[in-house]
C-alpha positions in Angstrom: 15.7 23.0 -16.4 16.4 25.4 -19.3 19.4 23.4 -20.4 17.3 20.3 -20.6 14.6 21.9 -22.9 17.4 23.1 -25.3 18.3 19.5 -26.1 14.5 18.6 -27.0 12.9 18.4 -30.5 10.7 21.2 -31.8 7.4 19.5 -30.7 8.6 19.1 -27.0 9.8 22.8 -27.0 6.4 23.9 -28.2 4.6 22.0 -25.4 7.0 23.4 -22.8 6.6 26.8 -24.1 2.7 26.4 -23.9 3.2 25.0 -20.4 5.0 28.1 -19.3 2.3 30.4 -20.9 -0.2 28.8 -18.5 1.5 29.9 -15.4 -0.4 32.5 -13.3 1.3 35.4 -11.7 3.5 34.2 -8.8 3.4 30.6 -10.0 6.7 29.0 -10.6 7.5 25.9 -12.8 9.5 23.6 -10.5 9.9 20.4 -12.6 8.5 18.7 -15.7 8.8 15.3 -17.5 8.1 14.2 -21.0 6.8 10.7 -22.0 9.3 8.4 -23.7 8.6 7.8 -27.5 8.4 4.1 -26.6 5.3 4.6 -24.6 3.5 6.8 -27.0 3.4 4.7 -30.4 -0.2 5.1 -30.7 -0.9 8.6 -29.3 1.1 11.8 -28.8 3.4 12.1 -25.9 2.4 13.5 -22.7 4.1 16.2 -20.7 3.6 16.4 -17.0 4.7 19.2 -14.6 4.8 20.3 -11.0 4.5 23.9 -10.2 4.3 25.8 -6.8 0.4 25.5 -7.0 -0.5 22.6 -9.4 0.2 19.3 -11.1 -0.4 19.7 -14.8 -0.8 17.2 -17.5 -0.5 18.4 -21.1 -1.4 16.4 -24.1 -1.1 17.4 -27.8 -4.4 17.5 -29.6 -5.1 15.1 -32.6 -5.6 18.1 -34.8 -3.1 20.6 -33.2 -3.1 22.5 -30.0 -3.0 21.1 -26.6 -5.3 19.6 -24.1 -4.5 20.3 -20.6 -5.6 19.1 -17.1 -4.5 20.6 -13.9 -5.0 19.6 -10.4 -4.5 21.8 -7.3 -2.0 20.3 -4.8 -4.7 20.5 -1.9 -6.8 18.1 -4.2 -4.2 15.4 -4.5 -3.2 12.9 -1.8 -1.1 9.8 -1.9 1.6 9.8 -4.7 3.6 6.7 -5.8 6.2 6.0 -8.5 7.1 2.9 -10.3 10.5 2.9 -12.1 11.2 0.3 -14.7 13.9 -0.4 -17.2 12.5 1.7 -19.9 10.7 4.6 -17.9 8.8 5.6 -14.7 5.1 5.6 -14.0 3.5 7.9 -11.6 0.2 7.1 -9.6 -1.4 10.1 -8.2 -4.6 10.0 -6.1 -7.0 12.9 -6.7 -9.8 13.7 -4.3 -13.0 15.1 -5.4 -12.8 18.9 -5.5 -13.7 19.9 -1.8 -12.4 22.3 0.6 -8.9 21.3 1.7 -9.5 17.8 -0.1 -11.1 16.4 3.1 -13.4 14.1 0.9 -12.7 10.4 1.5 -13.5 9.5 -2.2 -10.6 9.7 -4.6 -9.6 8.4 -8.0 -6.2 7.9 -9.6 -5.1 10.1 -12.6 -4.6 7.7 -15.5 -2.3 7.5 -18.3 0.9 8.7 -16.4 3.2 5.9 -17.7 6.7 5.7 -19.3 8.3 9.2 -18.4 11.9 9.8 -18.2 13.3 8.6 -14.9 15.2 11.5 -13.5 12.5 13.8 -14.4 9.7 11.7 -13.0 11.7 11.4 -9.7 12.0 15.1 -9.5 8.3 15.6 -9.8 7.7 12.6 -7.2 9.8 14.4 -4.7 7.9 17.6 -5.1 4.5 15.9 -4.9 5.5 14.1 -1.8 6.5 17.4 -0.2 3.3 19.0 -1.2 1.4 16.0 0.1 3.0 16.1 3.5 2.3 20.0 3.7 -1.4 19.7 2.8 -1.8 16.8 5.3 -0.8 19.1 8.0 -2.9 21.9 6.8 -5.9 19.4 6.6 -5.0 18.4 10.2 -5.1 22.0 11.5 -8.4 22.5 9.5 -10.0 19.5 11.0 -9.1 20.6 14.6 -10.5 24.0 13.8 -13.7 22.4 12.6 -13.9 20.2 15.6 -13.4 23.3 17.8 -15.9 25.1 15.9 -18.6 22.4 16.3 -18.1 22.2 20.0 -19.5 25.8 20.2 -16.6 26.9 22.3 -17.4 24.7 25.3 -14.3 23.6 27.3 -14.6 19.9 27.7 -12.3 19.6 30.4 -14.6 21.7 32.5 -17.5 19.5 31.8 -15.6 16.4 32.8 -14.5 17.9 36.2 -17.7 19.6 37.1 -16.1 22.9 37.2 -18.3 25.9 36.7 -18.4 27.4 33.2 -17.8 31.1 32.8 -20.8 32.6 31.0 -18.5 34.7 29.0 -16.1 31.8 28.1 -17.9 31.2 24.8 -17.6 34.7 23.7 -13.8 34.8 24.7 -13.2 31.4 23.1 -14.8 32.5 19.8 -12.6 35.6 19.9 -9.6 33.3 20.3 -10.7 31.1 17.4 -11.2 34.1 15.2 -7.5 35.3 16.1 -6.3 31.6 15.3 -8.1 31.5 12.0 -6.7 35.0 11.2 -3.2 33.8 11.9 -3.7 30.9 9.6 -4.7 33.0 7.0 -1.8 35.4 7.5 0.4 32.2 7.3 -1.1 31.1 4.0 -2.4 27.9 5.7 -5.9 28.6 4.5 -7.5 30.6 1.7 -9.6 33.9 1.9 -12.7 31.8 1.3 -11.8 29.2 3.8 -11.2 32.0 6.5 -14.5 33.5 5.7 -16.2 30.2 6.1 -14.5 29.6 9.5 -15.4 33.1 10.7 -19.1 32.7 9.7 -19.4 29.5 11.7 -17.7 31.0 14.8 -19.9 34.1 14.6 -23.2 32.1 14.1 -22.3 30.1 17.2 -22.4 33.2 19.5 
């Protein structure tokens, strides 16, 4: 990646340096792509990047400086790529900013056209991997929410007519708390998400 930037012009290098300065502690820059000049005849070229935590779009300002947009991977859904003769386009679906992107409403991030093919394909692969990872995390979260909404009742007991242990709800809540803590320790959920789950479980006791 560093070898690639050495061959760029001064403006691209400056944008790349600005991108690196935006990384937060522990965040890594995994891939980046620059828009080809052919697709930026009437505006400044766009730089896009995939980090360990975000998808970033950087545009040079009309009067200097940079305008940046960044999107957490958990807020991004379907990612598509279209490769043409002169460049590659990315189509990325962005959910409304919600907890683990469980909102059904989404829009596509516009203006991501005409990037270098190999760079764009690298970002596409990373975005696909992130999408699959967050799909699994959302699935786990949805299961946890369904369990929390059930109030800890064992549905199989209800269907068979078996007696319900009066302490089952408390025991199941303890189990759910343990599961939530394991998800937090494994970085499947954030601290705020864990506190939200814990509050719902406790309120159901």
